[in-house]
N, C-alpha and C positions, 0 to 999 in steps of 0.2 A: 141317317135325315142330320142335318148340321144345324149343330142345339148356335138361337139367333144372339148374341153379344147381349141382351136385355139378361136369356139366361146362363149364360154365361158373369154374367155380373151380379144375378144373384148367389151365386152358386160363390161365388169372393168376395161377399159382402157372410155369408153362410160358414165360412169354412176358420175352422177356430186358426185363435191366433197365436203365433210366433215367438215364444223368443226366443227366440240364437240368429245368430250371434243379440247377449246386448244392445242398448245406446252408445257410443264411443266424439268422444271429441279428439282433436287428431294429432296426429305425433311428439307437438309441442303441448300440449297440457300439463299444468300442473300433474295431473291424476295420474298424464300415462310414466314421469320419467325416473328413471331410475337412481336408487338414491341411496346404494348400495356404497359409499365412500364418502356422502354427501356428512358434512362437518358435522358432527355431536354436537350438540346445549353446554354450555361452560355446565349450567346448576340436574341436565343430568338426573347425574349418581345424584339427587338430592331429590329432585325429582318424586323420580322412583320409586324413591326408599320413600318418600311422605305417602306416595300413593298403595306402595305395597302395608304399611302400617297403617292405612284407611280400610283395607281391605281386600287393594287388586281391585279383579273386573270386578262389577257384579253377582252377587250370589259370592262370589273369591270364589271361578272362575270365564275360562275363554269359551262359554256353550256360544254355539250361534242360533242362529234367528230364519226359518224357513218361510217365513209366512209372506213377504213380500211378493208383490208377481206383475210385471210387466207388461202391460198391455200393447200388442198388432194395430193399430188402426191405416187398411185398407181406404188407400184414397176414397171415398165419397160415404165417409163411412156414420152413420147417423152422429146429430152431437147432441154437445148438452150447454146447459150455463147458465154458469155461477150467481149463486140466484145471492150469496152472501152468509154469514152463521149467527141461528137465531142464539147458540146461548156466550154470545160476548165478541166481542171487536171482532175484526174483517180486520190484519193486518196490508197495510194502506200506509203509505205508500211502498212497504214492498213486493207486495204478491201485483197481479195482472189486477185491473178496474175491474169489480162488480159487474157483471152481464155479459163478461166475454165469455164465449165462446168454446167447444174442443170437441175431435173426437173422440166420446164415447159408445163403439160400438155393442149390439147386446150380447151379443157374450162376458166381456171385461168384466174384473172382479176388483174388488180392489180388495185391500190387504186384509189377509187371513179369512175372508168371503169367498161366497159359494155363487153372487150378486153384484147388483149396487148399492146394498138396506147392508150399514153398520152403526155402529152403538157408534158414533161422534163427541157425544160430551160423556164420553172412559175413557174412547183406544184411539188410538193417533188417526187408525182409519185411511190411509195413506192409498189414494186411488196417480198410479202410475200409466202413462200412454204416449207410445213413440209411435207420433205422422212422417214420413220421412227422412228430413232433418229438424225436425221438432222433437223437441220431447216437453212434452205438460206433467204435473206430479203437482197435483193437491194435498194439501191435508186438511182435517176432519173432514175428509168427501161423504155423503151419500144422498141417496138420489133426494129428491123431490118433484114428485109430481111424474109428469113425460118426459117432460123436455128437463127439469131444473135438474143444477147438484147443488146442495149443500156444500161446502167449503168456508174454511176463516183464510184459504188459500190456499197461491190458481198460482206457480210461476211458468210459465215457459224457456224452452231451456234452445239452442242457439248451437246444433252438434254438428256444426262447418267451422261454429269458432271458437276461436281460441283468448281468453277471459284474460282477461289484464289482472292485478292481483289482487284489487279493490271488488272481483268477481260482476257481479249484476248488480255492485252498491256494498259506498262504508259504510256497516252500522244496520245488511239490508240483511231481513229474512228471507226462507224460503219455505220448502217444506221441509228441515229441516234445519238443527236449527244453528247452525254454524254458517245456516250463507250455504252449503254445499248440497250441487246437484244427488238423488240418493242415487237413481236407476248403474248410469256407469259407472259404481263406485263396490255395486252389486258378482256376486259370480255365480254363475250355473251349474246345471248339472252338464250339460251340450259341452261348454270352456272347461272347463275340470273332466272333465272324459277326451280334449280335443290332448287336455295335455298333457293327458298320462301317457297316452301316445308317442306324442315328442317328448316327451320329460320335461317338460319345462313349465312354466306360471301360466295365472293368466294378464299377465299384462298391462296393469293398473291397481294402482294402490285398496285397499277395500275399506269397505269405512267403519268404523267399532266407535260404541257410547258409554260410556260410562253413567256411574248414581252421579245427578250432581253435587251432591254432598258431597263427592270426595274431589272435582273440577274444582285449579283451586279461582281466589276472592283476592281480591284487596286494597281495603279502603283506598290505602294511602295513592289509587291514583286518578283517585276522580270517578271523573263520570258518577251511575246509577246504581246504586245499591253495590260496588267495589265488584262489580262484574268485568268481568273481561277477557279476552278473545288474541291468538296468537293465528298470520296468517297458516294457510289458504282461505280461515275463515273468513265468517263477515260478519260476522255476525252474533251474541252469546246466548244462550239459552237460558238459566235460574244459574246461575255454579251456585257453590255456598258454602264447597269445602278451604283450610286453609291456602291463604298464598306464597306456599311451597309448596300445592301441590303440578298436578301437571293442569294448564289452562285449556281451556276451551282452545279449535282449531287443530294442535297440536300428532305432530306424527310425529309416530315410533314406529323402528326396523326393529326388529329380531335380529338375535344376532346370529353373526356368521358363523359361527359353531357352534353352532344349535345343531343337540345328537336327532339327528333323523330317525338311527334302526325304532322299529316293532311300530312305524308309521304307518297305513297303508301305501297304494305311490294316488291317491285322492286324495290323503291326508296329507303326504309330503308338497304334492304342488299349489296348496296352502300357505304352505310356512317359507315357502321358498319363496311365492309374492312375498309376505310381510318381511325376505330378506330381501329382497331387488326391489320392490317397490313401496313398505311399507302399510298401516295404515292410520287413519286418520278418523282423527273426533267429529265423529257429527251432531253427535246428540247427548241429551240426559236415554238414559234406564237401565236394566237389566241385563242383557241380553247383550255381549259384545257385540258374535260377530254379526251382520243378517248376507244372508244369500236370501235366490232368489228362489221360489216354487219353486217346484216340479212339478205344473199344471198347464204349464204349456208348452214342455222340452220337449225333444228331441226321444233326450234322455230321463234316469228315475237315477233318484239318492241313493236309494236303493242300490243301484244296479249300479251307482259309480265307486257305488260301499264309503257311506259322512252321511254319520248322524250329528246331532248337535251332542256329542258330551264326550268326541274322538277325540279329541282333546287334555283331555283331562279321568278319561276313561278306557283308553285302550293299554288294556292287558299287555304291560313290558317296555311298554312304549313312558318316555322324560314330561310330564305334565308340564301346560305349558302357564308359566308362569310372567305376573306383571316385571317382575326378574329380573327376565330374559331379553327382555326390553331396552333400547336408547333411543329418550327423549332427544330431534332434531333439529338446532340449529334454525331456524325457520324466522326470525326478524322479531323484532319486537316489542311485550308483548301493550296489546290493545288499550284503553278505559274503553266499554261500553256504552254509548252514550242513551239508543238507541232511535236516533234520529238520522234514519237512514239519507242517502242520498244516493239514486239511481244511475247509474253508469251505461252511457246508450250504446248498447251494444248489437249490431243485425250480421246475419250468414257471412260467410267466412271475412271474418274481421278478425285483425291476430292480431297481439300486442309484444313488445318487445318494452320490457322491463320496466314494467303497465304507462308506453304510449305508443298510440296508435299509428 
């Protein structure tokens, strides 16, 4: 007996969300640019030396966090409406207005959670959902009743747009402190598995974080409390380190001659990615790299052979340290004022040198 369209739709809505492939922007997006030959910042060596003196990466090592999860929402998925954030102010006008709805399938899971309950007073609690060509990213998310969602910020990204230099807007935050998208800067087990087969890389820059007290702060620039950022960032969280350190938004590149001997094929994929596309400083925290959980993927992290401490605990391999990176020249330091001016960006928009 042929199943009815209604029955098929129920199967679709109940099917597991898939995270392969992760959401991506068009090839011209800044995140997808090959920076292997990009110019190094004139003060790169000094910034790296300052950061190394502060301890380098959080915990003193390049560790990987596998807690973030990207949910695929089929057409017709249930929705929840942003109700605000009960512990502090909602980020406005940086984020979508309170009352905005987003798709949240029944099997959706917030960061490091198995469902929609998260301690958003003490954890980041990101909820990342992609539906069609729209990416929804919420910060400090937690289910509220049957149809609500607490959040301190919800942003929508148009995946068919190439955003201008000021992203969603100058001095505008997102679900990440630098104003970046999160999901397109993650890597997952499926794309690493595919890159192992081809001997390639994952094709885009990777998100990384540093403790706020190790990021550059410079009161001589003005702005608010000396806070600052550089492109491709559009916002700074709470950097409080010495002026000579690495600023919010910095793009770093692993040196081309980094010795990969001893590393697994999967680890070499990440190393090649950091050489060709670099890593971008997205937020404050201790665990340097962020990958997607294998909750929704076809392949698992154990299958591809990548674990949290691969870059400092692989026997016989060189430890990946901050001294192995260079800071690229992505433009002048911008004093943070927190006066967000939103950019009007719609789907299929392409900007060239900041102009539409």
